[in-house]
N, C-alpha and C positions, 0 to 999 in steps of 0.2 A: 493335527488341527486344533487350534484353540477354540473352546466353546465360548459363545457370546457372554454367558453369565460370568465367566471367569476373566473376561478381558478388561484389564485396567491399564490405561495408558497415561503417560505424563506428557502434556503438551506445553511447550515453551512458545509463548507469543511475545517476541521481542520487538518492541516498538521504539520509535525515535525519542520518546519522552518517558516511557514506562515499559518495564519488562515484567511479565507475569508468568507464573507456572500454574497449570491446572491439572488436577487429577480428573480423568474422564472415565466413566463407568458405562459400558455398553451393555444394555439389557435386552436379551432375546425375547423374553416373554412379553415385554411391553413394546418392543421394537422402538426403543428410545435411548437416549444418551443423557447422562446426568453429569454436570460439571461442578467441581468444587475448586474455587481459587485457593491454591495452597500457599502461595508466596508471591510477593511483588517487591520490586525495588526500582528506584529511578534510574533513568538512563540520560546521560548528558553528552552534548557535543562539547569537546574541550578545545578551547582556543589557545594556541601556542604561537606567538608572534602573529603572522598573517594566516597561519594554517588552522583548520578546524578538523578535529579527529574524534573517533570513537574510542573509548576505553574498553577494548575487547577483553583485556585481562580481568578487569572488574566484572564484566558480564560473565565470563568464564567461572570466576570464583563464585559468584552467586548461583550460577547454574548447578555447580557441583553440590552446593549446600541444599538446593531444591531437590536434587536427585536423591540425596540421603534422606531428606524429609519425606519424599514421596515413598521411598522404600519402607520407612517406618509407618507412615499413615495407612499404606495399603497392606500392612501386616505381611510384607514380603511377597505380595501377589502381583506386583507390577510386572507387566508383560512387555511394554514398549515405551520408547521415548521418541518424541518428534519435535522438530524445531522449525518455526517460521519467523521471518523477519521482513523488514522493508526491502525494496529492490535497489538496483543500480550500483550499490557500493560493493567494494571488493577488497580482498587482501592478497598480497603477493608472498610466495613462499620461495626460499632458496633451495639449493640442491640437498640440504639437510632436513628440509621440511620445516624450517623456522621462518618466522615472520621477517620480511625485509621492510624495515621502517615502520612508521605508524600507519594506521588505517584511517584514511581521510573520510570525512563525512560529506554527503552530497551538497550541503550548503557552503562548502569551502569555496572561497572566491577564486581559486585557481582556474576555474572554468569560465570566468568572465571573458567574453570575446572569442572563445575558443571555437565555437560553432562556425563563425565566419571564416576562421583560418582553415577549418576542415573543408568548407565549401569551395575554397580556392583550389583544393586538390582533388576533391571528389564532389561532384554536383549533388545537391540535396535530392534531386529527382532519382538519382541512381541509388543513393542510400536508402530512400523510402521504398523503392522497387525491390531492393534486396532484403529489406528487414520489416517493412510495414510498421515501423515504430514512430511515434510522435517525436517531434523535435523539442527537446528540453536540455538546457545547458547542463543539467545535473546528470545526464545519461552517462553510463560507463564509457561509451566511445569518447566523449569529450574529456572526461577525467584522464583517460589514458593518453589522448593526444596532447593534453596540457603537459604531460610528463615528457613526451617527445619534444615539444617546443622548448622545454627547459633543459633538454639533454640530461634528464634525471638518471643518475647512475643506477638507481634501483631497478629500472627496466632491464639493464644489462645483467644484473645479478639474478633476477627472478627466473625461476624454473617453472612455476605453477601459479595460475590465477585461480582463486576461489571466491565465489560470492560469499556474503556474510554467513548465511546459514550453513553453507558448505564448509566454511572454516571451523565452525563449531562441530559439525559432523565429522570432520577430519580429526579434531581433537578428541572426540568421543570414541571413534572407531578406527581411525587410520585410513578411511575410505577417501579416495581422491576422485572428484567429479563435481559437475555442476548440474543442479536440478533444472529441469526444462522450464518451469515457470519463471525462474530467476534468470535463466539465459536469455529469455525473450525481453527482459527489461534493458539489456545492454545497448541495443541498437547496432549490434553486429551479429545477429542470429536470425535466420529465417524461420518464423513460427510454423509454416506449413510444411517446409522441406525438412525441418528440424536439423539444420546444418549451420555451422559457423560461416559467416560471410568472410571467408579468408581473403578474398581479393581486395575488399575495401581496407582491411587491416594492413595488407601488404603495401597498398598505395600510400598509406599514411605512416609507414615505417614503424608500425606497432608489431612487436614480435608475436608470432602466431604459435610458436612452440609452447607457449605458456598455457594454451587452452586445453583443458582436459576433456574427457568424454562427457556427454550429456545423458542424464538418466531421467526416467519419468517419475511423476508423483506416485506415492504409495509403493515405493521400492524399499525392501528391507536391505539396509546398507551393511549390516553385520552386527556382531556382539560388541558390547563395551570392551575397550582395550583393557588388557590385564593391569596396566598401571592405574587406570581409573577405578577398576574393580577393587584393587588392593588399597588404594588410598581411601576409598569410601567404604570399605569393608562390606561390599555387596556380594551376593551370590553370583556365580557365573551363569551365563545363558540370557541375560537381559539384552534385548536387541534395540537398535535404533532404526526407526522407520521414517523415511522422508515423507511428510504430507506434501501438499503443494507448498513449497517453502517460501514462495512470495506470499505475504500475508493476505493480500487481496484475493489471490487465487483460492486460498483456503476459505476465505470469507464468502466469496461468490459461490463456491461449491455448496455452502450451507445456507444459501439464500433460498428459502423454500418456495417462494411465489414466482420466481423467475420463469418465464416461458417465452414463447414466440412473440407475445404482445405485451410482456411486462419487462421493463428495464430494471436495472439495479443502481443504487447509489451506495457504495461502501464508504460510510461517513466516519472519518477520523481526522488525523492530522491533515491528510489529503482527502478530498472527495473524488472517488473514482466512479464516473457516471458512464454506464455502458449497457450492452446487450450481449447475450451469449450466442455464438455462432459455431458452425462445424468447420467452416473454412475461412481464412482471412479475407478481408476486403482490402486490396491494395491497388488503388488507382489514383489518378490525378486529383479528383475531388476530395477523397479521403486525406490526401496529403495537404491540400490546401486548407482543409478544416482542421488539420493537425490531429487526426485520430490515430490511435495505436492499436495494434494487434498483438496481444500478449497471450501466452499459453495459459490454459486452465486444466483442471482435473479431468480425467476421462476423455482426453483428446478433444477438448473444447477450445475455442478461441474466445478470449475476452476482448471484444471490440469496444473500446472506451476512450474517454478523454479524462486527463487529470485536471481537477480543479482544486486550487488551494482551499482547504476547508477549515477545520477547527484550529489549524495553526494560527490563523489570523486572530481568532478569539483568545487563544491562549497567550499569544504575544501581546495583544492589547491589554489583556488582564494583567500581565506582568508589568507593562508600562505604566498602568494606572496605580499598581501596588507601589511602584517606585516613587510615585508622586503622593503617597500616603493614603490612597483609596484601595483598600484590600476587599475584593469581592470574591465570593465563591461562585461556582457555576450556576447554582440554583438562583442566587440573587441576580446574576446577569440576565438569565432567561426571564425572571419575573419583571425586572426593570424594563426589558425590551418589550415584553407583552403588554405592559401598561402604557407604552409610548404610542403616539399616533403613527400612522403609516409614514414611511420614509419619504422625505422630500428630495434627498440627494442619494447618489449611489456610487459604488466603487467597482472597479473590475477586480475580482479576487485574484486574477492571474497576472495582474500588473507586476512587471519586473521588480519594482521597488518594494513589493511585499514579500519577496522570496526569502530574504535574510536581513531585514533592517536591524539596526541597533536599537531602534525605538519605534514600535509599531504605531503608537499614538501619533508621533510626529510624521511618520510615513503617510498615514491616512490624511492628516491635515494638509500635508504637501500635495497629495493627490487631489483633494478637493479644491485647493487653491489653483492647481494647474488646470483643472477642468472647469474653472469659474463657477464653483458651487459653494453654497454657504456651509459653515460648520454646523454640525448638529447641536441642539440645545440640550445639553445634559448627557449623562452617561447612558441612560436607558435609550435615548434616541440614537446615540452613537452605535450601540450594539444592535439596535434595530436596523440601522443602515447596513451593517455587516450581514445580518441574517437575511434581509430582503434581497440584498445583492447576490448572495449565494443562491437563493431560490430562483432569481431571475437568470442567473448563469446556467443553472441546471436545466431550466426550460429551453434555453438556447441550445444547449448540447443535445437535449432529447429531440428537438426539432431537427437537428443535423443528423442525428441517428436515424430518424424516420426517412429523411431524404436519401441517405447513403445506403440503407438496407431495404428500402421499399416496404418496410413494415409500418403498421399503424400501432403505435404504442399507447395503450389505454391505462396501464398501471405502472407503479414504480415501487419496488421493494427496497426500502431503506434499511440497511444492516449496519452493525458496528455501534460504537458508543454514541454516535450522533443520532441514532434512532431513538434515544431517550429524550431528545429535545422536542417537546410537544409543539412549541412555537414554530420551529423550522419545519416540522412535518406538516403542520397546518398550512404554512406558507407555500411549501412545495405543491400541495394539493390545490390550493387556490390559484397560485400563479400559473401552474402548468395546466389546470383543468383536468387532472388525472387522479385516479384513486391512488392513495399511498398506503402501502402495507409496511408497518414498522416492526422490525425484529427479524431475527434475534439480535440482541445487542452484543452478545459474545459470539458472533458468527465466525470469526477467525479461529478461536479456540475450538469451537464446535466442529468446524470443518477439519481442523488439524487432527482431533481425536478420531473422527470417523474415517478419515483417510488412512490413519494408522490402522484402523479396523480393516480397511480395504486391503492393506498390505498383508494382513494376516489371513485374508480370504474370507472375511466375515461380512463385508459390505460389497456387493457385486456390481453396482451400477450407480450412476449419478441420481437416477430416479429413486433408487432404494435409499441412498444417503439422505436425500431431501425428505423421504418419508419419515426417517428417524427424526429429522429436525422438526417437522410438523408435529410429531407426537411428543416433542420434548419442550416446546416453548409456545407462548401465546403471542399471536400476531395481532397488532393493533391496527384498526382500519380507520383511515381519514378520508372522508368524501369531500370533494370540493364544494364549498358553500358560497363562495364569492366569485362565481365564474364571470369573467368579463370585467371585473372591477380593477384589474391590475394592467389592463391594456395600455393605458397612458404611461404607467410606470415602466412597462416593458419597452415602449417606444423610446422613452427618455434614456433608459439604461443602454439600449443598443446604440443610440447616438453618442453617449458618453464614452462607451468602451471602444468604439471605432475611432475616436479621437486620440486614444492612447495606445492603441494596439494595431499592428499591421494587418491582423486577421480578425474578422468578426466572431470567430469561434476560438 
C-alpha cells in the first residue's frame, strides 16, 4: 500500500486547444492535494481537404517528454500516470494494434446531416431509451454512421475501437478497453446498465466486434510498457491509473460544493451544466429537452446539457485578431464589464456556431437572421456573448429543476471559466442563485485524486471533495440584481425559439 505522503501522480489533461501535464502531491497530514503545472503544449485540429483531424502522434510525443520531465522533477518518486481528454472522438486499430487512418475531430463536417439518416433506420425515441444521451451531431454514433454511409474501408479493416484517452493508455501499457465515463459519451452505451447498445449498432450496420470491454474510473491499468520504459530510461514499476478519463467527469468529481441542491457548470471550451444523480433519468421529457446521462466517478450519473462555452469567445477572439484587433482574455472581460447591459442576444448552441470559419461573421449573420442590431463596439460584442451564456445556463438549470424535482439554490462553476468574474456575477444575477467559483483546475485535481483512489488512498467521493475543499479557495457570488434580467430572459427565450427546434 502506498502511503499518502509518498504518493505523487502525473495527470495529463488533454484538451481541444491546450494539453497540460500536472504533478499532483497528495498529503495525508493536511488531507489536501497540491498541483504543479509541469508542462503544456497547444493542441490543434488539422484540416486536410474537407476532413478535420487530431495530431495524436504529436500529442504522444509531448506526453513522453512530460513523463520524463515528471520523473526528474519528482526525483524518481512518481507513482502513477493518468490521462483525461474530451469525449466522443475515437481511434480505430487494426489486427496488429496499429492506427487505421487518421483520428477525426468531432468538428469534422462528415457528420452534417447524419443524425437524420440514422433516424430513418432507428427512431430517436429508441436511441434515447437505450442510451439516455443527448442528440448532438458530434456524437460517436454519428461519426461511425458517417463511415457506413461512405462505405469507408477503414471500418472493414478495424479490429478495435478506442476512445482518445484509451488510445494513449494502450500506447502506455498495452491495455485494451474503454473507460466507463468515455463510453457514455458515444450514444451507444447504457449508463445505468453499463452495456453497449449492440442492437442499435447492428441495425445501423456498424461493426460491434470492435467494441472492447468497459472498465471503471480509478482502475489501475498496468505498468508502463517495456518499450516506453527503455526509451525514456525510467525505472520499472511505474503504473498507469485511469481517472475518470472524460475530462468533465474528473472535473465534476472535484466540484466541492455539488450537492442535492447545488448544480455545476464545468466551464471551458464547452459549458457542461448539470446535477449529480445516482440513477439516470431517461424519459420523454428529458429527451425533448435533450439532456444527457453520462457516467461519473464512484458510480454517479452526470445529468447535464452541453452548452457551447468559451469556444465562442476563443473563436471570436481569433476572428478579431485576423482583422488586426488582438485582445487577451483579460482585456476582453474588462471591455465587456465596462459595456452596458446587452440589447441583443445569441443562442450559444446555434448550429452555425459549432465550427464556423469566421465566428465574427457567424454572429453578425445570426443577429441579422433574428432581426437584431449589431453591437456597438468590441466590449458590447463580448458582453452579448457572456450575457447570452448566462441566460442559457438559467434555462438549463430551470429544466434541471423540472426534470429532477429538485430546487436548485446554488451553482458550483469549475474549470478555467470560473476565473471569469463578469460571467460569474452574471450567472448569479441572471439565475438568482448563489455561485461558488472554483477550483479552476478541477479536471486536473479530479484526475490526480482519482489516481489516488486507484491506489486505495481516497475511499469515496465525499472524501475526494474534502481534499478539494482543503486545497483551494472557493469564491462566493451572491445575486445582487434579482429580477433585473427578467425582460432580457423573456427576449432571449423568444429569440432562441425562432432559431432552434427546441427551447432547451
